[in-house]
C-alpha positions in Angstrom: -18.6 13.8 7.5 -16.9 16.4 9.6 -14.6 18.8 7.8 -11.0 19.6 8.9 -11.0 22.4 11.4 -7.7 23.9 10.2 -7.4 25.1 13.8 -8.1 23.4 17.1 -8.6 24.8 20.5 -5.7 22.6 21.6 -3.6 21.5 18.7 -1.5 18.5 19.6 2.1 18.0 18.7 2.3 14.8 16.6 5.6 13.2 15.4 5.3 10.8 12.4 8.3 8.6 11.7 8.7 6.7 8.5 11.7 5.0 6.9 10.8 6.5 3.6 8.8 9.6 2.6 7.5 11.5 -0.4 8.8 11.8 -3.1 9.7 8.1 -2.7 7.2 5.9 -4.6 6.7 2.9 -2.3 3.5 2.4 -0.3 4.8 3.3 3.1 6.2 6.7 1.8 2.8 7.5 0.2 0.8 6.5 3.3 3.0 8.4 5.7 2.7 11.5 3.6 -1.1 11.3 3.6 -1.1 10.6 7.3 1.0 13.7 8.0 -1.0 15.9 5.6 -4.3 14.8 7.1 -3.4 15.5 10.7 -1.9 18.8 9.6 -5.2 19.8 7.9 -7.0 18.9 11.2 -4.9 21.6 12.9 -2.3 19.4 14.6 1.4 20.5 14.8 3.0 17.8 12.7 6.6 16.9 12.4 7.9 14.1 10.1 11.1 12.2 10.8 12.6 10.3 7.9 15.7 9.7 5.8 16.5 10.3 2.1 16.6 13.2 -0.2 15.6 16.5 1.3 12.5 18.1 -0.2 11.2 21.5 0.4 7.7 23.0 0.3 5.9 20.7 2.8 3.2 22.5 4.8 4.6 20.7 7.9 8.1 20.3 9.3 10.2 17.4 7.9 13.4 16.4 9.8 16.0 14.1 8.1 18.2 11.9 10.3 20.8 9.4 9.2 22.4 8.2 12.5 20.8 6.2 15.2 22.1 8.4 18.0 20.6 11.5 16.4 17.3 9.8 15.9 17.1 8.6 19.5 18.2 12.0 20.9 15.5 13.7 18.8 12.8 11.3 20.2 14.0 11.8 23.8 13.9 15.6 23.5 10.6 15.7 21.5 7.7 17.5 23.1 5.3 15.5 20.9 2.2 14.2 22.7 1.8 11.3 20.2 4.5 9.6 18.1 3.4 7.4 15.2 5.9 5.0 13.8 5.3 3.4 10.4 6.1 -0.2 9.8 7.8 -3.2 11.5 11.4 -4.3 11.2 13.0 -1.1 10.0 15.2 1.5 11.7 12.2 3.7 12.5 10.6 1.1 14.7 13.6 -0.9 15.8 15.4 2.1 17.2 12.4 3.5 19.1 11.7 0.2 20.8 15.0 0.6 22.7 13.7 3.8 24.2 10.3 2.7 25.3 8.4 3.8 27.3 8.5 7.4 26.4 6.4 10.3 27.8 4.5 10.5 24.6 1.9 7.9 23.4 3.8 5.8 20.9 1.7 4.2 18.1 3.0 1.5 15.7 1.2 2.0 12.4 1.5 -1.5 10.9 1.8 -2.1 7.2 1.8 -5.8 7.8 4.4 -8.3 8.9 6.6 -10.4 6.6 8.6 -12.9 8.9 5.9 -15.6 8.3 5.8 -15.2 4.5 6.7 -18.5 2.9 7.4 -18.2 -0.8 8.1 -21.2 -3.0 11.4 -22.9 -3.8 14.7 -23.2 -1.9 15.2 -19.4 -1.8 11.8 -19.0 -0.2 12.6 -21.6 2.4 16.0 -20.1 3.2 14.4 -16.6 3.5 11.8 -18.0 5.9 14.4 -19.7 8.1 16.4 -16.5 8.3 13.3 -14.7 9.7 12.8 -17.1 12.6 14.8 -14.8 14.9 12.3 -12.0 14.1 9.4 -14.4 14.8 10.9 -15.5 18.2 11.2 -11.8 19.3 7.9 -10.6 18.0 5.9 -11.3 21.2 8.2 -8.8 23.1 7.8 -6.2 20.4 4.0 -6.5 20.5 4.1 -5.6 24.2 6.2 -2.5 23.6 3.9 0.1 22.0 1.0 2.0 23.6 -1.3 1.4 20.6 -1.4 -0.2 17.2 -3.0 0.8 13.9 -3.8 -2.1 11.5 -5.1 -1.8 7.9 -7.6 -4.6 8.6 -8.5 -6.9 11.5 -8.4 -10.0 9.3 -6.0 -12.4 11.0 -4.2 -13.5 7.8 -1.3 -15.8 8.9 1.5 -14.6 6.6 1.2 -10.8 6.4 -1.0 -10.0 9.5 0.9 -11.8 12.3 0.3 -8.8 14.5 -3.4 -9.0 14.1 -3.2 -12.8 14.8 -1.2 -11.9 18.0 -3.8 -9.3 19.3 -6.7 -11.7 18.8 -4.9 -14.6 20.4 -3.8 -12.5 23.4 -7.2 -10.6 23.6 -5.3 -7.3 23.3 -7.6 -4.4 22.8 -5.4 -1.4 22.3 -5.6 -1.2 18.6 -7.5 0.6 15.8 -8.3 -0.4 12.3 -7.6 2.4 9.8 -7.3 1.3 6.1 -5.3 2.8 3.3 -6.8 5.1 0.7 -6.7 5.6 -3.1 -4.9 8.5 -4.7 -7.2 11.5 -4.5 -6.7 12.5 -8.1 -8.0 9.1 -9.3 -11.5 10.0 -8.1 -11.8 12.3 -11.1 -11.8 10.8 -14.7 -8.7 11.4 -16.7 -8.9 13.6 -19.8 -5.9 11.9 -21.4 -6.0 9.0 -23.9 -3.4 6.5 -22.8 -3.9 4.3 -25.9 -3.5 7.1 -28.3 -0.5 8.7 -26.5 1.4 5.4 -26.5 0.3 3.9 -29.9 -1.6 1.0 -28.4 -4.1 -1.0 -30.5 -7.7 -0.5 -29.8 -8.1 -3.8 -27.9 -9.2 -4.8 -24.4 -6.5 -3.7 -22.0 -5.2 -5.6 -19.0 -3.2 -3.4 -16.7 -0.7 -4.1 -14.0 1.1 -1.3 -12.0 3.9 -2.6 -9.8 7.6 -2.2 -9.4 9.5 -4.6 -11.5 10.5 -7.3 -9.1 9.9 -11.1 -9.1 7.7 -11.0 -6.0 5.2 -8.8 -7.8 4.4 -11.7 -10.2 4.7 -10.0 -13.6 6.6 -13.0 -14.9 3.6 -15.2 -14.3 1.3 -12.6 -15.9 3.3 -12.5 -19.1 3.5 -16.3 -19.3 -0.2 -16.9 -18.6 -1.3 -14.1 -21.0 0.8 -15.6 -23.8 -0.6 -19.1 -23.1 -4.2 -17.8 -23.2 -3.8 -16.3 -26.7 -6.7 -13.9 -26.1 -8.2 -12.4 -29.2 -8.3 -8.6 -29.2 -6.4 -8.1 -25.9 -3.2 -6.4 -24.7 -1.3 -6.6 -21.5 0.3 -3.4 -20.2 2.9 -3.4 -17.4 3.9 -0.2 -15.6 6.8 0.0 -13.1 8.8 2.7 -11.5 12.1 2.0 -13.4 13.3 -0.5 -15.9 15.9 -2.9 -14.4 17.3 -6.4 -15.0 14.0 -8.0 -14.1 12.1 -5.9 -16.7 14.6 -7.0 -19.3 13.8 -10.6 -18.5 10.1 -9.8 -18.9 10.8 -8.3 -22.3 12.7 -11.4 -23.4 9.8 -13.5 -22.0 7.3 -11.5 -24.1 9.3 -12.5 -27.2 7.6 -11.6 -30.5 4.6 -10.2 -28.6 6.6 -7.3 -27.2 5.1 -4.0 -28.4 2.4 -6.0 -30.2 0.2 -7.4 -27.4 2.6 -6.9 -24.4 3.8 -3.5 -23.5 6.2 -2.4 -20.7 6.5 1.2 -19.4 8.4 3.0 -16.7 8.8 6.4 -15.2 5.2 7.4 -15.8 3.8 10.5 -14.1 0.7 10.2 -11.9 -1.4 11.7 -14.7 -0.1 9.1 -17.1 -0.8 6.3 -14.7 -4.3 7.6 -14.0 -4.9 7.7 -17.8 -3.7 4.0 -18.0 -6.2 3.0 -15.3 -9.0 4.9 -17.1 -8.2 3.1 -20.4 -8.0 -0.4 -18.9 -10.7 -3.0 -18.9 -9.3 -5.2 -16.0 -6.5 -4.6 -13.5 -4.5 -7.8 -13.1 -1.8 -8.7 -10.5 -0.2 -12.0 -9.6 1.8 -10.5 -6.7 3.0 -13.1 -4.2 2.9 -11.0 -1.1 0.9 -7.9 -0.2 -1.3 -6.6 2.6 -3.7 -3.9 1.3 -2.0 -2.8 -1.9 -2.5 0.8 -3.0 -2.5 -0.2 -6.7 -5.8 -2.0 -6.1 -7.3 0.9 -4.2 -6.4 3.1 -7.2 -8.2 0.7 -9.5 -11.2 0.8 -7.2 -11.2 4.6 -7.3 -11.5 4.7 -11.1 -14.1 1.9 -11.2 -11.7 -0.6 -12.7 -12.4 -4.2 -11.7 -9.4 -6.2 -10.5 -8.2 -9.7 -10.6 -5.6 -10.4 -7.9 -3.9 -13.3 -6.4 -5.4 -14.0 -3.0 -2.8 -12.4 -0.7 -3.0 -10.4 2.5 -6.4 -9.0 3.0 -7.2 -8.5 -0.7 -10.1 -10.9 -0.6 -11.9 -8.5 1.7 -11.7 -5.6 -0.7 -14.7 -4.6 -2.9 -14.5 -4.3 -6.6 -12.7 -7.4 -7.8 -12.0 -11.1 -7.8 -9.2 -13.3 -6.4 -7.5 -16.3 -7.7 -5.3 -19.1 -6.3 -3.3 -20.4 -9.3 -2.9 -20.2 -13.0 -6.1 -22.2 -13.8 -8.3 -20.0 -11.7 -6.6 -16.9 -13.0 -7.2 -17.8 -16.6 -10.9 -18.9 -16.0 -11.8 -15.8 -14.0 -10.1 -13.5 -16.5 -12.0 -15.0 -19.4 -15.2 -14.6 -17.3 -14.4 -10.9 -16.6 -13.6 -10.1 -20.2 -16.8 -11.8 -21.5 -19.2 -10.2 -19.0 -19.6 -6.5 -19.4 -22.3 -6.4 -16.7 -20.0 -8.1 -14.2 -17.2 -5.7 -14.8 -19.5 -2.7 -14.4 -20.9 -4.1 -11.2 -17.5 -4.8 -9.7 -16.3 -1.4 -10.8 -19.2 0.4 -9.1 -18.7 -1.6 -5.9 -15.0 -0.6 -5.8 -15.8 3.1 -6.4 -18.3 3.1 -3.6 -15.8 1.5 -1.2 -13.2 4.2 -2.0 -15.8 7.0 -1.4 -17.0 5.5 1.9 -14.0 3.7 3.4 -10.7 4.1 1.4 -10.9 7.9 1.1 -8.1 10.0 2.7 -10.4 12.6 4.1 -12.2 9.8 6.1 -8.9 8.2 7.0 -7.5 11.6 8.3 -10.6 12.0 10.4 -10.0 8.6 12.0 -6.3 9.5 12.8 -7.5 12.8 14.3 -10.0 11.0 16.4 -7.3 8.5 17.5 -4.9 11.2 18.6 -7.6 12.9 20.6 -8.8 9.7 22.1 -5.3 8.6 23.1 -4.7 11.8 25.0 -8.0 11.7 26.7 -7.6 8.0 27.7 -10.6 7.0 25.7 -9.0 4.2 23.6 
């Protein structure tokens, strides 16, 4: 693989816009940061536009805007050759659409769509109905940008409506550039997560997700308790405890801090140690595209068991389930078969080295920038 040049004969000015950015902990903030850092390392002149708490010590320029008028003036006056906007249906993309076309090549970096997500129950139906306006206007949005970047070209109907659209309309101005795992996770942790947190020496099931109902931790706790697995613990890690995590603790009942453990505000090193200590990564999340938590599991060689959402079924290194029955049967299979877990772990690690690696992803974004400006895409 080519190495970053650190300088280019003609470094291009690239503007990256994201509704959230480091040190925020959600997926878009992490990906936008890696996107900016990668292009900077390739020698491009990178400026990030975002909102939130101002942070210093970035190697590239970060501009914080709060008002729509300030954001749109900044874009109109920008000398950037390429503008990359992260995500649908947020201020970053909605406010730029009003200005298009612009002199720069404007790229929508998709993190998936959500207006066709249909969750269960009355609330799920009401939410879906409220998104019909977004669905009706989506065709116009898809004709607005110069180019699109998708995490995958799998036309999954709920979270990949933009991919469905480009395939239906035979639209070719798009690239597929996946997400990557955290770079540090490619090196084994030297910490002992079990010892540091007083966990029993049992097979460990790990879930790392923010504490919210759509992430499915409630189902994990219920199903784990029902299974009554001998010599096994369930560890949940989220950003911050909240009302939902309190509900999970009550649901755990007498098993709390015996076989079910909840943590929050863990550092990256602590989370890496948890991944390294676990035997299987489990998630019952109801809606994802290409979740970073699974890519991190793949990087450390930890096999995963995930609900079949988004494009997860196309990832190496794990298994997918549809309901409680298949979750429980597949989990028993994984825990009973050391060879299977090792094989899946190896497949995941290889995928992060060859595909879901930020150096490779940065190269693809560099190549995309150069191709856009030379009319080769």
